[in-house]
C-alpha positions as CSV (number, residue, x, y, z in Angstrom):
1,M,155.0,74.2,145.2
2,L,153.4,73.6,148.3
3,A,155.8,75.3,151.3
4,G,155.1,78.3,147.6
5,S,158.4,78.2,145.3
6,N,155.8,78.1,142.9
7,P,152.1,79.3,143.4
8,S,151.4,79.3,139.4
9,L,151.5,76.1,139.8
10,M,150.1,75.3,143.3
11,Q,146.5,78.0,141.9
12,Q,147.2,75.2,138.8
13,A,146.4,72.1,141.6
14,L,144.1,73.6,143.4
15,S,141.8,74.5,140.1
16,A,141.9,70.9,139.0
17,V,141.0,69.0,142.5
18,R,138.2,71.5,143.2
19,N,140.9,73.6,145.7
20,D,140.9,70.9,148.5
21,Y,144.3,71.0,149.6
22,S,144.5,67.6,150.5
23,L,144.7,66.3,147.0
24,A,147.0,69.0,146.2
25,R,149.5,67.4,148.0
26,L,148.6,64.4,146.2
27,Y,149.3,65.7,143.2
28,A,152.5,67.9,144.0
29,M,152.9,63.8,145.1
30,G,152.7,62.7,141.8
31,A,154.5,65.4,140.3
32,D,157.5,64.7,142.4
33,A,156.7,60.5,141.4
34,W,156.9,61.6,137.3
35,S,160.7,63.7,137.7
36,L,162.2,60.9,139.8
37,A,160.8,58.4,137.2
38,N,162.5,60.3,134.3
39,H,165.8,61.1,136.9
40,F,165.6,57.2,137.4
41,T,169.1,56.8,135.6
42,Q,171.1,59.6,136.5
43,M,169.8,59.6,140.5
44,R,171.6,55.3,140.5
45,Q,174.6,57.5,138.5
46,T,175.3,60.7,139.8
47,P,176.4,60.0,143.9
48,G,174.6,62.1,146.2
49,F,171.0,63.1,143.6
50,E,169.6,65.4,144.9
51,L,166.3,67.0,142.6
52,N,164.1,70.3,144.4
53,G,160.5,68.8,144.0
54,N,157.0,70.0,144.7
55,T,156.3,68.4,147.7
56,G,160.6,68.9,148.9
57,D,164.2,68.9,148.1
58,L,164.7,65.0,147.7
59,T,167.3,62.7,147.7
60,A,168.6,59.7,146.3
61,N,171.4,57.5,148.3
62,Q,173.6,54.7,146.7
63,D,169.9,52.2,147.3
64,C,168.2,55.2,145.1
65,V,166.6,55.3,148.5
66,I,164.6,58.4,148.0
67,N,164.2,60.9,151.4
68,R,162.7,64.8,151.4
69,K,164.0,67.7,153.1
70,L,160.7,69.4,153.7
71,S,160.2,72.7,153.8
72,W,159.5,74.9,156.8
73,L,157.3,77.9,156.2
74,K,155.7,80.5,159.3
75,Y,152.9,82.8,159.3
76,Q,153.6,86.4,158.8
77,Q,152.1,89.6,159.2
78,G,148.6,87.6,157.3
79,K,150.7,85.4,155.1
80,I,152.7,81.9,154.4
81,V,156.7,82.9,153.8
82,P,159.8,80.8,154.5
83,A,161.4,80.2,158.0
84,S,164.4,80.8,156.7
């Protein structure tokens, strides 16, 4: 969402928080927390668990420690696009 992978969800989040980007980031983090909670059993049972979250790619180790890999973006011709 924050990296532009889901523009409609980003618009929904921004309208819900009256276009306050810092609150949209909090919204994305809450959505990721909700997804992780819903996948907790799978996360505990699947080595190398991965989830494409709204704040980045999330992985969990065997102790259920969550790591996040951020999506890099760049500004190109007046638009923000993935840097990859």
